[in-house]
SERO-4910 file (N, C-alpha, C, O; in steps of 0.05 Angstrom, whole numbers):
BEGIN
 pado doro    nc1    nc2    nc3   cac1   cac2   cac3    cc1    cc2    cc3    oc1    oc2    oc3
  Met    A     17    -22      4      3      2     -3     18     29     -5     36     35     11
  Glu    A     14     42    -20     29     71    -17     12     91     -1    -11     96      5
  Tyr    A     35     99      2     29    126     25     25    150      3     41    157    -15
  Lys    A     -6    164     12     -6    186     -6     -5    215      8    -14    217     31
  Asp    A      1    228     -1     16    258     -1    -14    283    -12    -15    297    -32
  Tyr    A    -35    279     12    -57    291      2    -49    329     -4    -58    344    -21
  Tyr    A    -33    334     16    -25    370      9    -12    379    -25    -19    396    -41
  Asp    A     11    356    -26     16    361    -53     -9    342    -76    -10    350   -100
  Ile    A    -23    324    -69    -49    321    -88    -71    352    -95    -83    358   -116
  Met    A    -68    363    -74    -86    381    -70    -62    420    -72    -69    442    -65
  Gly    A    -35    410    -83    -20    431    -85    -18    457    -68    -15    480    -75
  Val    A    -19    448    -50    -27    468    -21      3    458     -2     17    439     -8
  Ser    A      5    477     20     23    469     41     11    461     63    -13    463     68
  Lys    A     33    449     80     19    438     98      7    462    123     -1    453    144
  Glu    A      7    483    120      4    503    128    -24    519    121    -32    540    131
  Ala    A    -34    505    103    -52    516     79    -79    520    102    -81    502    119
  Thr    A    -95    539    101   -126    555    119   -141    527    108   -131    511     93
  Gln    A   -165    526    118   -187    514    108   -200    530     92   -218    518     81
  Asp    A   -200    555     85   -206    568     62   -189    566     42   -200    579     25
  Glu    A   -167    557     33   -147    558     16   -151    531      7   -151    533    -17
  Ile    A   -154    511     13   -158    476     21   -181    480      3   -177    475    -20
  Lys    A   -204    488      8   -231    499     -9   -225    498    -36   -228    479    -52
  Arg    A   -214    524    -40   -216    538    -60   -196    524    -82   -201    526   -106
  Ala    A   -169    510    -70   -151    490    -89   -176    463   -101   -177    453   -123
  Tyr    A   -190    459    -79   -216    438    -90   -223    435   -107   -226    415   -121
  Arg    A   -232    469   -111   -255    481   -127   -248    472   -159   -259    457   -175
  Lys    A   -218    494   -160   -203    502   -184   -195    461   -194   -197    455   -218
  Leu    A   -188    444   -178   -176    412   -188   -198    399   -201   -194    387   -222
  Ala    A   -221    400   -191   -243    391   -193   -255    402   -223   -260    388   -243
  Arg    A   -256    426   -221   -264    445   -242   -243    422   -277   -249    414   -299
  Lys    A   -218    423   -258   -195    415   -285   -205    386   -291   -209    383   -315
  Tyr    A   -209    368   -277   -201    341   -278   -230    338   -279   -235    314   -282
  His    A   -251    351   -278   -281    324   -279   -284    318   -308   -282    332   -328
  Pro    A   -289    287   -301   -290    275   -338   -308    280   -340   -319    258   -342
  Asp    A   -327    299   -341   -348    300   -356   -337    319   -385   -343    317   -409
  Val    A   -312    341   -367   -307    372   -382   -278    362   -388   -269    374   -408
  Ser    A   -258    343   -376   -234    345   -379   -219    339   -403   -221    315   -408
  Lys    A   -206    349   -419   -182    335   -435   -156    326   -422   -138    318   -437
  Glu    A   -153    328   -393   -129    328   -384   -124    292   -398   -138    280   -414
  Gln    A   -101    284   -387    -96    249   -384   -100    240   -354    -98    252   -332
  Asp    A   -109    209   -360   -121    211   -327   -131    223   -310   -125    224   -286
  Ala    A   -154    236   -327   -169    261   -317   -182    247   -292   -179    260   -271
  Glu    A   -195    225   -289   -213    207   -277   -199    209   -256   -205    221   -236
  Lys    A   -177    197   -259   -165    176   -234   -159    206   -214   -164    206   -190
  Lys    A   -149    227   -226   -137    243   -221   -160    271   -204   -156    291   -190
  Phe    A   -184    257   -215   -205    275   -199   -220    254   -170   -235    264   -154
  Lys    A   -211    226   -171   -214    220   -152   -199    215   -128   -210    208   -107
  Glu    A   -161    223   -134   -150    232   -118   -154    258   -106   -149    265    -83
  Val    A   -165    270   -124   -160    301   -108   -188    306    -87   -190    323    -69
  Gly    A   -211    280   -100   -241    284    -85   -230    274    -49   -238    285    -29
  Glu    A   -208    249    -51   -203    234    -32   -183    255    -11   -183    255     14
  Ala    A   -167    273    -30   -151    292    -17   -170    315      8   -163    324     30
  Tyr    A   -187    317     -4   -208    336      0   -224    324     24   -230    338     44
  Glu    A   -228    307     23   -243    291     39   -230    289     67   -245    290     87
  Val    A   -206    285     70   -185    285     90   -179    310     93   -187    314    116
  Leu    A   -171    327     88   -161    353     90   -183    380     93   -176    403    100
  Lys    A   -210    373     86   -241    393     87   -252    389    124   -262    407    138
  Asp    A   -243    359    133   -244    360    159   -231    363    177   -217    344    179
  Pro    A   -225    383    200   -211    381    208   -189    361    235   -166    360    242
  Glu    A   -215    349    241   -205    317    248   -193    304    242   -175    296    257
  Lys    A   -199    291    212   -189    278    196   -159    287    191   -140    272    193
  Arg    A   -159    317    184   -133    328    182   -111    321    193    -89    315    185
  Ala    A   -126    325    223   -103    326    245    -99    302    252    -80    301    268
  Ala    A   -107    281    248   -103    258    257    -85    248    228    -65    234    232
  Tyr    A    -91    256    198    -71    257    173    -48    264    188    -34    245    195
  Asp    A    -41    287    197    -11    311    196      9    286    224     33    282    224
  Gln    A     -7    278    240      4    268    266     18    247    259     31    236    277
  Leu    A     19    234    232     30    208    225     55    222    219     67    207    204
  Gly    A     66    240    221     92    253    219     97    263    195     78    263    180
  Ala    A    119    273    185    127    283    157    145    272    158    162    289    163
  Asn    A    159    244    156    174    235    152    174    216    126    194    210    113
  Trp    A    139    207    122    135    201     96    131    208     73    123    232     72
  Gln    A    134    195     46    137    209     25    116    201      3    112    176      5
  Ala    A    100    212    -18     83    197    -35     94    173    -50    113    173    -65
  Gly    A     76    147    -44     90    130    -59    108    111    -46    111     87    -54
  Gln    A    121    123    -23    128    105      1    116     83     11     98     90     26
  Asp    A    118     59     10    109     33     21    101     43     47    117     53     62
  Phe    A     66     40     55     59     49     84     42     21     97     32      1     86
  Arg    A     46     31    127     30     11    138     24     23    167     42     27    183
  Pro    A     -4     30    172     -7     55    202      6     39    220      1     16    225
  Pro    A     25     53    230     43     50    254     18     40    282     -2     53    287
  Pro    A     25     16    296      5     11    310     -7     35    330      6     54    340
  Asp    A    -31     30    333    -41     50    352    -34     80    350    -30     96    368
  Trp    A    -33     83    325    -23    113    314    -46    126    319    -40    150    321
  Asp    A    -73    124    324    -93    150    329    -99    147    366   -113    165    375
  Ala    A    -92    132    382    -86    135    407    -91    168    418    -82    188    407
  Gly    A   -103    167    433   -103    195    446   -106    221    427    -95    243    426
  Phe    A   -129    205    410   -132    226    388   -168    230    390   -184    215    379
  Glu    A   -174    247    401   -209    245    409   -223    262    375   -213    280    361
  Phe    A   -244    247    374   -255    257    349   -283    254    344   -291    233    355
  Ser    A   -301    266    331   -332    257    334   -341    248    306   -364    240    304
  Gly    A   -330    248    289   -334    233    266   -312    208    262   -307    188    275
  Gly    A   -300    221    235   -274    205    230   -274    185    205   -254    178    192
  Gly    A   -301    178    200   -301    156    178   -306    174    149   -298    195    139
  Tyr    A   -323    153    142   -337    174    100   -353    184    118   -365    177    139
  Thr    A   -350    209    102   -379    220    100   -391    233     72   -406    252     70
  Gln    A   -380    218     54   -399    210     27   -390    186     11   -369    175     16
  Gly    A   -407    179    -10   -396    168    -26   -387    131     -4   -398    131     19
  Asp    A   -376    116     -9   -370     93      1   -332     77    -11   -314     85    -25
  Ser    A   -338     54      4   -313     44     -4   -301     55    -27   -287     75    -31
  Ala    A   -309     41    -40   -304     43    -71   -287     61    -75   -264     56    -83
  Ala    A   -298     90    -69   -298    119    -78   -264    122    -69   -248    132    -85
  Phe    A   -255    112    -43   -225    114    -41   -207     90    -37   -214     66    -39
  Ser    A   -180    100    -30   -155     75    -33   -155     69    -12   -166     77      8
  Asp    A   -136     47    -22   -135     27     11   -120     38     29   -115     24     48
  Phe    A   -110     63     29    -94     83     45   -108     95     66   -104     95     90
  Phe    A   -133    109     46   -156    123     62   -162     98     77   -158    101    101
  Glu    A   -171     72     70   -181     54     82   -172     45    108   -187     42    127
  Ser    A   -137     40    108   -129     40    128   -130     59    150   -127     52    174
  Leu    A   -135     88    143   -137    103    167   -156    115    180   -156    125    202
  Phe    A   -181    111    158   -210    125    168   -229     99    167   -247     99    183
  Gly    A   -226     77    149   -246     70    142   -263     50    160   -284     40    152
  Gln    A   -250     47    188   -264     35    200   -273     56    222   -253     60    237
  Arg    A   -287     67    226   -290     89    242   -324     90    239   -341     85    256
  Gly    A   -327     96    215   -355    102    213   -358    130    225   -341    140    240
  Phe    A   -383    145    217   -390    167    216   -415    177    240   -440    176    240
  Arg    A   -401    184    252   -423    188    277   -426    212    282   -405    223    289
  Gly    A   -452    230    281   -460    248    279   -483    261    308   -493    247    326
  Ala    A   -484    282    305   -494    292    327   -528    284    326   -540    285    305
  Gly    A   -543    276    356   -566    277    366   -580    295    360   -567    316    362
  Met    A   -604    298    351   -616    322    345   -638    326    366   -648    305    373
  Gly    A   -649    350    378   -665    355    396   -687    355    385   -689    340    366
  Ala    A   -710    369    393   -744    374    384   -739    401    383   -730    418    399
  Gly    A   -748    402    352   -762    431    343   -736    450    336   -713    442    335
  Ser    A   -745    475    330   -731    495    324   -731    525    327   -732    523    352
  Gly    A   -731    548    324   -738    582    331   -725    578    363   -705    569    375
  Ala    A   -747    588    367   -738    597    402   -733    575    418   -713    573    433
  Gly    A   -751    557    416   -743    537    435   -722    514    417   -724    490    420
  Phe    A   -708    523    405   -687    498    384   -671    493    405   -660    511    418
  Gln    A   -668    461    411   -653    446    420   -633    424    411   -644    403    405
  Met    A   -607    424    408   -593    403    396   -566    389    412   -543    399    413
  Arg    A   -573    369    420   -558    353    437   -524    355    429   -519    354    405
  Gly    A   -508    357    441   -473    361    435   -464    330    420   -474    308    428
  Glu    A   -453    331    408   -434    301    390   -423    293    411   -413    303    431
  Asp    A   -427    260    399   -412    246    426   -375    252    417   -369    262    395
  His    A   -361    246    433   -337    245    425   -326    214    429   -339    197    442
  His    A   -298    208    416   -289    182    414   -262    185    417   -253    205    406
  Ala    A   -243    169    430   -221    175    427   -214    136    439   -228    119    451
  Lys    A   -182    134    426   -171    106    438   -156    109    458   -139    127    458
  Ile    A   -158     93    479   -131     99    503   -112     75    509   -118     51    508
  Leu    A    -95     84    513    -77     59    516    -65     54    550    -49     69    560
  Ile    A    -78     29    567    -71     26    587    -61      1    595    -67    -20    582
  Asp    A    -46      0    613    -25    -29    622    -51    -49    629    -72    -43    641
  Leu    A    -44    -81    616    -52   -100    625    -55   -101    650    -77   -111    656
  Glu    A    -41    -95    671    -42   -103    697    -60    -78    706    -60    -81    730
  Asp    A    -75    -54    700    -92    -41    705   -119    -57    708   -135    -51    726
  Ala    A   -125    -75    690   -143    -87    680   -151   -114    706   -173   -124    709
  Tyr    A   -130   -120    721   -136   -137    739   -139   -128    767   -143   -145    785
  Lys    A   -137    -96    772   -145    -84    797   -157    -56    789   -166    -38    804
  Gly    A   -155    -57    770   -170    -24    771   -161     -2    786   -156     -2    810
  Thr    A   -158     24    765   -144     39    784   -156     67    769   -173     66    751
  Thr    A   -145     88    779   -147    115    762   -120    129    747    -98    133    758
  Arg    A   -125    135    724   -104    142    705   -106    167    695   -127    170    682
  Thr    A    -91    188    695    -95    213    678    -91    208    657    -72    192    651
  Ile    A   -103    217    642   -106    206    608   -110    240    594   -131    253    595
  Ser    A    -85    251    581    -85    272    558    -94    257    526    -87    237    515
  Leu    A   -113    277    520   -129    274    493   -115    304    470   -111    328    474
  Arg    A   -112    289    453   -117    309    431   -143    322    415   -161    310    403
  Val    A   -137    350    421   -167    358    410   -165    368    374   -143    375    365
  Pro    A   -183    368    361   -175    387    340   -185    404    333   -208    401    325
  Glu    A   -175    431    334   -197    464    334   -181    476    309   -157    473    307
  Val    A   -195    488    293   -199    511    276   -192    536    289   -209    544    305
  Asp    A   -168    553    285   -169    575    297   -173    599    289   -169    597    265
  Ala    A   -177    621    293   -184    650    273   -172    658    249   -184    671    232
  Gln    A   -144    648    247   -139    644    219   -148    626    209   -138    630    187
  Gly    A   -165    599    206   -168    585    183   -153    553    188   -158    533    176
  His    A   -129    557    215   -106    541    216   -112    524    228   -113    532    252
  Val    A   -119    484    226   -120    457    242   -107    461    265    -83    457    259
  Arg    A   -109    466    286    -89    469    312   -101    445    329   -125    440    328
  Thr    A    -82    427    347    -94    407    365    -85    428    386    -67    445    384
  Arg    A   -106    422    414    -99    426    434   -110    399    465   -130    385    466
  Glu    A    -92    401    484    -90    376    500   -109    387    510   -117    410    506
  Arg    A   -121    367    529   -142    358    556   -140    341    566   -143    318    556
  Thr    A   -135    348    592   -130    320    606   -156    319    625   -172    337    631
  Leu    A   -156    293    633   -186    272    648   -167    256    661   -145    246    656
  Asn    A   -185    258    684   -177    228    707   -194    213    710   -214    218    724
  Val    A   -190    187    697   -213    170    691   -203    140    711   -181    132    716
  Arg    A   -226    131    718   -239    111    723   -228     86    707   -239     82    685
  Ile    A   -210     70    713   -210     50    689   -216     24    709   -202     16    728
  Pro    A   -237     15    702   -253    -13    723   -235    -31    716   -220    -29    697
  Lys    A   -237    -48    730   -233    -81    746   -243    -89    719   -263    -78    711
  Gly    A   -231   -110    704   -240   -129    691   -244   -117    655   -255   -133    639
  Val    A   -236    -94    645   -236    -83    629   -223    -98    611   -201   -108    615
  His    A   -236   -101    588   -220   -119    560   -220    -98    543   -234    -78    545
  Gln    A   -200   -107    520   -189    -95    496   -205    -87    483   -220   -106    478
  Gly    A   -218    -57    466   -245    -49    449   -269    -50    469   -292    -46    462
  Gln    A   -262    -57    493   -288    -42    517   -292    -14    513   -274      2    508
  Gln    A   -312     -9    516   -310     36    523   -323     34    548   -340     21    560
  Ile    A   -305     59    551   -310     72    585   -326     97    564   -322    108    542
  Arg    A   -348     98    585   -365    126    574   -366    145    595   -368    138    619
  Leu    A   -366    172    589   -352    190    608   -380    209    601   -382    224    583
  Ala    A   -397    205    617   -426    223    608   -418    254    615   -408    261    636
  Gly    A   -423    270    592   -429    301    595   -399    310    579   -398    333    571
  Gln    A   -376    293    575   -350    301    570   -350    311    538   -338    332    534
  Gly    A   -361    299    520   -370    305    497   -368    343    481   -357    364    488
  Ala    A   -382    335    460   -380    377    452   -414    383    466   -433    370    473
  Pro    A   -407    413    464   -436    422    477   -453    428    459   -450    437    436
  Gly    A   -484    421    477   -508    429    459   -508    453    447   -491    470    448
  Leu    A   -528    454    435   -537    486    422   -566    493    438   -584    476    437
  Gly    A   -569    509    447   -591    521    458   -585    513    489   -563    517    500
  Ser    A   -609    501    501   -607    485    526   -609    450    526   -619    434    542
  Gly    A   -591    446    496   -585    418    498   -564    411    512   -545    425    520
  Pro    A   -568    378    516   -550    372    538   -527    368    523   -529    369    499
  Gln    A   -498    362    538   -480    356    519   -473    326    514   -485    307    524
  Gly    A   -457    325    501   -452    295    483   -431    289    506   -419    305    520
  Asp    A   -431    259    506   -414    245    524   -385    232    507   -377    245    487
  Leu    A   -376    217    511   -342    205    513   -334    187    515   -326    181    538
  Tyr    A   -331    170    496   -328    137    494   -292    134    491   -276    139    473
  Leu    A   -290    128    505   -263    124    502   -257     85    505   -263     69    522
  Glu    A   -246     82    484   -246     52    471   -212     49    481   -191     61    475
  Val    A   -217     27    499   -193     17    509   -169     -4    490   -177    -22    476
  Glu    A   -145      1    493   -129    -15    479   -108    -27    508   -114    -21    532
  Phe    A    -90    -38    503    -61    -51    520    -40    -45    508    -37    -51    484
  Asn    A    -18    -30    526      0    -28    517     16    -53    513     15    -71    529
  Pro    A     32    -53    491     42    -71    488     67    -86    512     85    -72    521
  His    A     64   -116    521     82   -126    543    100   -142    542     98   -162    527
  Ser    A    116   -139    552    144   -155    554    138   -186    552    150   -200    536
  Phe    A    120   -194    569    109   -217    574     89   -238    561     88   -262    555
  Tyr    A     73   -211    560     39   -232    558     22   -215    531     17   -191    527
  Arg    A     16   -240    516     -5   -243    495    -22   -234    501    -26   -241    524
  Val    A    -44   -217    492    -75   -215    498    -95   -224    475    -98   -212    453
  Glu    A   -113   -257    487   -142   -251    470   -152   -247    480   -147   -257    502
  Ser    A   -177   -232    480   -211   -223    491   -204   -222    518   -194   -201    524
  Arg    A   -207   -241    541   -198   -244    560   -176   -264    570   -165   -261    592
  Asp    A   -172   -281    556   -146   -301    565   -107   -288    554    -98   -279    533
  Ile    A    -98   -292    574    -65   -297    575    -53   -300    564    -73   -306    550
  Phe    A    -35   -304    550     -9   -321    529     12   -312    547     14   -289    555
  Leu    A     33   -336    555     57   -326    572     71   -349    565     61   -371    567
  Glu    A    101   -342    552    120   -363    542    141   -364    563    157   -346    568
  Leu    A    140   -383    573    151   -388    596    179   -404    597    176   -427    604
  Pro    A    209   -395    592    228   -409    589    231   -427    609    227   -418    632
  Val    A    240   -464    603    248   -474    629    272   -497    627    271   -510    606
  Ala    A    288   -501    639    316   -517    632    307   -542    623    286   -552    630
  Pro    A    323   -552    608    318   -581    597    314   -603    622    299   -622    615
  Trp    A    319   -605    641    316   -627    662    292   -623    677    282   -642    690
  Glu    A    274   -584    676    258   -586    683    236   -594    664    215   -602    674
  Ala    A    237   -593    639    222   -604    621    224   -631    616    204   -643    606
  Ala    A    246   -645    622    239   -678    619    238   -688    648    226   -710    648
  Leu    A    247   -681    671    236   -691    691    217   -690    709    211   -707    725
  Gly    A    203   -659    705    185   -649    720    193   -634    740    212   -642    753
  Ala    A    180   -605    748    196   -591    770    171   -570    776    154   -564    760
  Lys    A    171   -556    812    160   -542    808    180   -507    812    198   -501    828
  Val    A    164   -489    786    177   -471    786    158   -448    790    134   -453    790
  Lys    A    172   -413    794    156   -395    792    150   -379    765    168   -373    749
  Ala    A    131   -375    763    117   -363    737     94   -335    742     73   -333    754
  Pro    A    113   -311    724     97   -295    729     72   -290    726     67   -309    711
  Thr    A     41   -273    731     26   -261    721     16   -230    724     25   -214    740
  Pro    A     -2   -227    707     -9   -201    717    -12   -189    745     -5   -167    754
  Asp    A    -29   -220    762    -31   -209    798    -20   -227    807    -30   -243    823
  Gly    A     11   -228    798     29   -234    822     47   -266    810     46   -272    786
  Thr    A     55   -274    820     75   -297    819     67   -322    830     70   -323    854
  Val    A     58   -340    820     44   -361    826     68   -385    819     86   -382    803
  Asp    A     63   -409    837     77   -433    834     65   -452    807     41   -453    804
  Leu    A     76   -462    795     74   -471    775     83   -499    766    107   -500    759
  Ser    A     66   -528    765     82   -551    765     88   -557    734     71   -554    716
  Ile    A    119   -566    728    120   -572    697    112   -605    694    120   -621    710
  Pro    A     98   -611    674     94   -644    686    118   -657    662    128   -649    641
  Pro    A    122   -683    680    138   -694    670    145   -698    636    125   -700    621
  Asp    A    171   -699    624    167   -711    597    148   -687    581    132   -694    564
  Ser    A    153   -656    588    133   -638    575    154   -626    552    177   -621    560
  Lys    A    148   -622    527    165   -625    501    160   -585    505    146   -576    524
  Ala    A    172   -568    487    170   -547    480    150   -545    468    144   -563    452
  Gly    A    129   -516    473    102   -513    462     84   -521    471     62   -512    466
  Arg    A     91   -543    488     65   -555    510     57   -522    529     70   -502    537
  Lys    A     31   -532    530      7   -507    531     -1   -517    568     -7   -541    570
  Leu    A     -1   -504    587    -13   -512    609    -35   -480    614    -31   -456    609
  Arg    A    -55   -493    623    -71   -474    630    -77   -466    655    -74   -485    670
  Leu    A    -84   -444    666    -80   -436    692   -112   -417    689   -113   -394    679
  Lys    A   -134   -431    700   -168   -434    696   -165   -405    712   -150   -400    732
  Gly    A   -184   -388    698   -191   -363    716   -172   -336    713   -180   -313    707
  Arg    A   -145   -345    719   -126   -322    716   -120   -306    697    -98   -295    697
  Gly    A   -138   -301    677   -135   -293    657   -150   -256    670   -151   -248    693
  Ile    A   -158   -246    647   -174   -215    665   -200   -226    676   -217   -243    669
  Pro    A   -195   -212    694   -225   -212    720   -251   -209    703   -252   -192    685
  Gly    A   -268   -221    709   -301   -211    697   -319   -232    706   -311   -251    720
  Lys    A   -339   -230    699   -372   -256    711   -347   -280    703   -333   -290    721
  Thr    A   -343   -287    675   -333   -309    669   -298   -297    673   -294   -274    664
  Pro    A   -284   -305    681   -252   -287    680   -247   -311    657   -258   -333    653
  Gly    A   -229   -299    645   -202   -306    618   -179   -334    634   -178   -335    658
  Asp    A   -170   -345    623   -159   -367    627   -128   -348    628   -130   -324    622
  Leu    A   -100   -360    636    -75   -351    628    -65   -383    627    -64   -402    643
  Tyr    A    -55   -378    592    -41   -404    580    -12   -397    582     -4   -374    576
  Val    A      0   -412    589     37   -416    595     42   -443    577     32   -466    580
  Ile    A     58   -432    561     68   -445    534    104   -445    544    120   -427    550
  Leu    A    105   -469    544    138   -480    552    154   -471    530    146   -473    506
  Gln    A    174   -464    536    193   -460    513    225   -473    533    231   -466    555
  Ile    A    238   -491    513    264   -505    530    289   -478    521    291   -462    502
  Ala    A    303   -481    542    327   -459    548    347   -480    551    346   -499    566
  Leu    A    368   -473    529    393   -487    534    413   -471    551    415   -447    547
  Pro    A    427   -481    566    443   -473    576    472   -461    557    471   -467    533
  Pro    A    495   -447    564    506   -437    542    526   -464    547    521   -480    565
  Ala    A    548   -466    528    564   -484    532    593   -472    529    606   -471    509
  Asn    A    599   -461    559    624   -430    548    640   -443    568    663   -435    568
  Thr    A    634   -461    585    667   -467    606    665   -494    593    649   -502    576
  Glu    A    690   -508    606    700   -532    600    686   -549    615    685   -573    608
  Lys    A    674   -541    638    651   -568    651    628   -570    630    625   -591    616
  Ala    A    610   -546    627    590   -547    608    595   -563    588    581   -584    586
  Lys    A    617   -557    567    625   -573    544    621   -605    553    602   -616    541
  Glu    A    635   -620    571    640   -639    580    609   -654    591    604   -678    591
  Leu    A    597   -641    597    562   -650    611    546   -654    581    528   -670    575
  Tyr    A    560   -635    563    542   -641    534    554   -655    515    545   -659    493
  Thr    A    578   -663    526    593   -684    501    582   -714    523    579   -737    514
  Lys    A    577   -706    550    566   -738    567    540   -742    551    534   -765    545
  Met    A    523   -721    544    498   -727    541    493   -727    512    470   -722    506
  Gln    A    512   -731    489    518   -744    471    525   -767    461    521   -776    438
  Gln    A    537   -779    483    552   -799    477    527   -819    493    525   -841    483
  Glu    A    508   -814    515    497   -832    535    470   -833    521    458   -855    520
  Leu    A    462   -811    511    436   -817    500    433   -816    466    444   -799    452
  Ala    A    422   -829    462    408   -840    435    390   -824    434    370   -829    448
  Phe    A    388   -796    414    372   -781    414    377   -765    394    393   -746    397
  Asn    A    366   -769    373    361   -755    345    329   -732    340    307   -740    331
  Pro    A    334   -712    345    322   -688    342    306   -688    316    285   -677    311
  Arg    A    326   -710    298    306   -703    271    299   -717    258    301   -716    233
  Ala    A    283   -743    279    287   -772    265    257   -767    257    249   -780    238
  Gly    A    243   -753    268    209   -745    251    209   -745    219    193   -755    203
  Leu    A    231   -732    216    238   -720    188    250   -740    172    255   -735    149
  Gly    A    255   -762    182    266   -785    169    289   -780    162    294   -791    140
  Val    A    306   -768    172    338   -767    174    352   -774    202    377   -774    204
***
């Protein structure tokens, strides 16, 4: 998938105002409209301009696109960085016109899964006009351990705004958020009244925080289940042993059955993410070989070679 430089497509600078972007779009749309243009590849260019305008006309999508950074070049192979949009507060963010066929894979990878969330309408208009404020959404990253105990975290969110000169900027706002025990990836935490202000005497919208976990050096998460790759010594795997194993809720004593093979999976029931039905913790054994970095160690390996009739490739027919 190729990176698209929407500013280059529109022929504007990254500091262009929203009005400048609108004028550039009108000019290019006339130039490349398939019904009137004699330009080569007019239809393709018309679609590219439409996609670029779809992003740059929207302060939220523009601010999100800008935060990818300035190190990307048009045509460069691109994959969205993990959790690139974490901490970014938005009210819409997805398609506002057309459908997925109208936009590139690049656009789809950034904005296609968000959908479009508009404001709720109040009753009537005129003197008694009311409109509920839009709900806002943001992805936040927490530590896996927070889901085991619950805690309060200070969360910083970036909010896009258009300043008096028409430039898109982001301001930061900070919230103290209660992380409930047992929260899982993809779950939303609702903060009532923390969305956009209402019009008239309409109520303020809500803020929905979608939870994701920070990458962990030990654990992998699937739904409420946790996976841990645990190194064990060859003699622990062969003879069986009791060893210490970490969990997000503290260290436990784990029994290694005799004659365990690398990749064996041991289930610790109920030690995954807490909940009405808690997840499990799966320990996957990995056999760690001691280094042969001393004469004594080399002697022991040589003795094993001589006394154990062991061919690890026997199953391959060699």
